N, C-alpha and C positions, 0 to 999 in steps of 0.2 A: 337451658341455653339463654344467654343474654344477647339479644339481637341488636347489633350496632352497625347494620349494613343498609340503612334506609336509602342511600343513593343508588343501590342496586335495585331495591324494590321496597317501597313503604308497606308496612302491614295494612291489610285492608281495613278501612274504617267501618264501624257498624252501620252508618247510614248508607254507605256504598254497598255493603253486603245485602242490606234489606232491599235496596233499589234493584240490584242485580237479580235477587231471588224473585221479586215480584215480576220482573220482565221475562223471566224464564217461562212464565205461564202464558205469555202472549204469542201472537202469530207473527207472520212476515209483514213488516211495515208497508210493503208494496201491494198487499192484498186489499181488495175493496170490501170484503165482508166485515162483520162487526169485530172479529178478533184482529183483523188487519188494521182496521181504523184505530182500535185501542193501542196497538203497537205503534202506529204512526204518531199518535198523540205523545206517547212517551219519547219517541225519537225527536220530535220537534220541540218538546219541552226541554230535553237535554241540550239541543242546539241553542235554544234561547239562553239557557243557563250558562253555557260555555261562552257565548257571545258577550253576555253581560259582564263576565269576569275580565274580558279583554277590551271593553269599550268598542266592540265590533257589532255588526248586524248579524242576525241569524244566518242570512244567506252567505255570509263570509266564512262559515264554519264547514269544513269538509272532514267528515269522520273517516278514519282509516284504522289500521291495525296497531299503530303505535308511533312513537317519534321517529323510529328508523324509516318507516314508510313515509311519514310526513316530511322529513328532511329530504329524502330522495325525490318525492313528488315536487317539492319546491325547486330543487335544482334542475329536475327534468323539465319543469314547465317554465321556469323563469330564466334559466341559463342560456338557452339557444340564442345565438347572436351576440352573446356577451362573454367577456372573460370571466372566469370564476376565481375568486380570491377567497381562501379559506384560512381561518386562524390556525396557527401552528399547534394549538392545544385542543382543537375541536375533537369531538367524539369520533370514533372510527366510522360510525354510520354516515357522517358527513364526508369524511375523507374518502371513503370507499365509493360514495356516490358522485364524486368529483375528481376522477383520476386525471392527473396532469395539471391540477389547479396550482396556481401560485400561492405560496404560503405567506401569511401575514405574521411576522415574528412577534414574540412577546418579550417583555422585560423579565428580569430575573425573579420578580415577584409574581409572574404569571399573567399580568395585565397586558392587553394588546398594545403594541407599539403604534400609536396613532400617527406619529410622524412618518413611520415607514408605510402605513396604510395610505396616507395622503400622497406619498411619492408613487406608490403603486397605482393609485387611481389616476394620477396625472399622466402616467406613462402608458397611454394606449386608449383603445376604445372603451365605451361604457362597460361596467362590470356588474356582476352579481357577487356581493360580499356575504360570506357566511360567518357569523360570530355568535357563539353561545352566550346566553345571559350570565350563566355561572358554570364553572367547570365541574364536571362530575367527580374528578379525583381530588382536587384541592379545595373546591368551593369558591375559588377566586372569581369575582365578578368583573366583567368588562364594562366599560363606560359606553353603554348602548346609545345614549342620547348624543354623545360626542361623535361616535362612529356614524350615526345616522345623519348628522349635519355634514360630515365629510362626504358621505355618499350623495346627498342631495346636491352638494356643490359641484359634483363631477358627473351627475346624471346616472349614478349607480343605484342599484336596488340592494336593500339589506334584508337578509333572511336571518332570523333569530331562533336558535334552538333553546327553547325555554323549558326543557324537560325537568331541570333541577330547581327552577324557581317557581313554576306554576304550583299554586296551592300553599306555598310557603311565604310569599311576599307579593306585594302589588306588581302587576305586569303591565306597565304603561307603554310598551314598546311601539304599538301602532301609533299612538299619539306622539311619540318621539320621532316617528318617521320611518319605522320598519315597514317593509312591504309584506312580510309574512312571518308567522310564528308557528313553531312545532311544539306540541305537548304530548305527553304519554300518560295514560291513566294510572298505571301501576306505580309510577314514580311519585304520585301524590296521594296514594291511599285508595285507589280504585282497583278493580280486577285487572289482570293481564289481558291483553288482546284488543285494546282500544286506544286510540289517540286521535289527534286532530291537527289539521293544518288550517290556520286562520289566515285568510288572504282575501282581498277585496273581490266580491262577486263580479265586479266590473272588469277585472283583469282576466285576460284570456288564459286558460289553464288546461293544456292538453293532458288527458289522463294517461297514467302508466298502465292502469288496469281498465280494460274496456269490457263492457258487459251489458247489463240491462238498463244503463242510463241512470243508476243511482247517484246520489249526492250531486244533483244538478248536472249530471253528465261528467263530473270531474273525477269520479272514482267508482268503477264498476264493482259489483258484488253485493250480496245481501249484508247489510250492516250487522255487526255483532251487538245486538240490542242490549243484552244483559250487561256486557262490559261497558257500553256507552252510557247506560243509565247509571251504573256505578261510578263512572268517571265524573259525570255531572254532579252527583251527590257528594263525592269526595272533594271536588274543587271548591265548594263553598264552605267547607268545614273550618273550624277554628284551628289556629296553629299558635302555640304558646312560645313565641320567639324568645322572650326574655329568659324564661326558665331553661329552655334548650341551650341558648347561647351561654348561660352561666355554667351549666354542666359541661359543655364543650370546653370552655376556658379552664375549668378545674382539671379536666383530663389533660389538656395541653400543658398546664403548669407542672403537673406531676411528671409527665413524660420528659419535659425539658430538664427537670431536676435529676432524672435518671439517664441523661445523655442523649435524649431524643432531640431532633431538629424539626421544627414545624415548617413545612413548605408553604411559601406564600403568606407567611405570618403577618407581614406588614400591609398586605393588600386588603381591600374590601372583600369580605367573604360571606358565604352563606352561614347562618348562625349554627348550623348543626354539623358542620364538616371540619374534620381535622385530618390532614395528611402529614404523617410523622415518620421521619427516617430515623433508624437506629444504626449508626455507622458500624460497618463491619458485619452486620447480620442480614442475610438474605431475606427478602420480603416474604417469600413462601414459607421459610422456616418460622418466621414470626407468626404468620397466619396459622400454621399448624400448631404451634405451642399455645396460642390463645384459644384455638378451637378445642384442643385437648382440655383446657381449663374451663370450657363452657362459654367462651366469648366468640360471637360471630362478627368478624370484620372482613374487609377486603384488602387485597394487596394493590400497591400502586403499579404493579406489573401484571400483564396478562400471562396466564400460564395454563397449559393444557398437556396432559399426559407427561408431566415432568419436564416439559421443555419451556424455558423461561425466556422472556423478552423484556428488556427494560422499558419502563413507561415512556411513551413518546411525549407525554405531557411534561414530565419532570425533565426529560432530556432537553426539550425546547426551552425550559427555564434555566438551563445550564447547570443542572444538578450533578452532572458527572456520574460517578459510581453510586451516588445516593439514589439515582433513578431506579435502581434495582433493590433498594433497601428500605423502601417506604411502605407503610400500611395506611389504609384509609379507615377512619372511624367516622361513621355518619349516623347521628342519633335520630331515631324515628319519632313520629308525632306522639307515640304513647310511651316514650321512655320514662322511667321513674328514677328517683334520686338514688336508689340502692344500686343502680347500674354503675354509678361512678366508682365507689369503693371496690366493687367486684372487678371492674376492668383494671383499676390501678393495682390491685393486688396481683392479678395475673400478669400485667405488664411488668411490674417490678420484679416478680420472680423470674420472668423471661430475661429481663435486662441483667439481673444478677448472674444468672446462669451463663449468659453470653460473655460476661466479664471475667469468668473464672479461668479463662485461658483456652489455649488451642485444643487441649484434650476434650474438654466439654464441648467446644465448638464443633470439633470433628464428630463427636457422638451425636450432637443435635442434627448435624447435616446428614448422618447416616439414617437416623430415625426419620427425618423429613423425607429423604429419598424413598424409604420403604413405604411411608404413608402415601406419597405421590403415586407410587406404583400400584398401591391398593385402589387408588382413585383413577386409574387409567381410563381415558375417554371422557372424564368429567372435567369441567372448567371451574375450579374453586375460586378463581380470582376475577369474577365478572366485573366489568366496569359499570 
């Protein structure tokens, strides 16, 4: 299997695996005996490491279970008394945590419409604005610095979901004026089960989870020390941006030559991410064909038990029917050059088959439906 689904979860880095394994032998960081003190040192070392990556103070780092919880905690704690404004292409974790929020539209390339944001900020009381640093489906980056300036001019707070940029590129969002940042360990090569909200310790932060007063009283519950240690180890690892971007560009050029359309192609994007629509071919059928050929990618639509929904990200970009016909290729940190010809061969065969006509298209649909039934209860298209 050639794994090209890093935006769903990066492969665990060796340093993260070693750090997590070592932490498994330790005790509860809240205990005062020797084992507890050793665990506490690991926890606080991880906090310092994360803070350093974001030009924050250790006290500003609140460890939690992942970016879903970090995003929800930010909205829960910073949103009361404010209008909540959410980017139209935000992850469902943010959208679900802010029901009834006003949507900030995006341009057709997927970048936030800052003129529309300015109008929304001017029309009402102070707001909490939620904008992701880079989109998980398309890789499109928002101009966080410009959005932060608008927020400051209108007394608004800016929360940044940095799950897809952390560990891949510099994260200067606090210095640009963001009030808080959410990250997730498994998105950057750490184990699943840990994330962090980075927010000033001076800012009042009512917890969602109450318990023993952990995380300076901001998040109750015993911290997942192995996953946290792995997160910190992965965050500082090297990332070969130039090589990954070159391989991504090679894949995109091949797909375009075979009729594919790159979503958000003209916008600033993550170096590892390509969202490519193949007109007339359902995303889930593309995913199944590639999976059969040994290529792991994701679809631009969420699907479960054979029920499909077009991507809200691509719909917000005005993609129309293409919103249900796009797949996401996201290259992991350990991708190798041989992944490119393997993907291209599989994609080319799929595109050729799709172009053979209605009979082959109907057969592909039948096979895809049978495969989806075999996977009932499983979500093969995780965002």
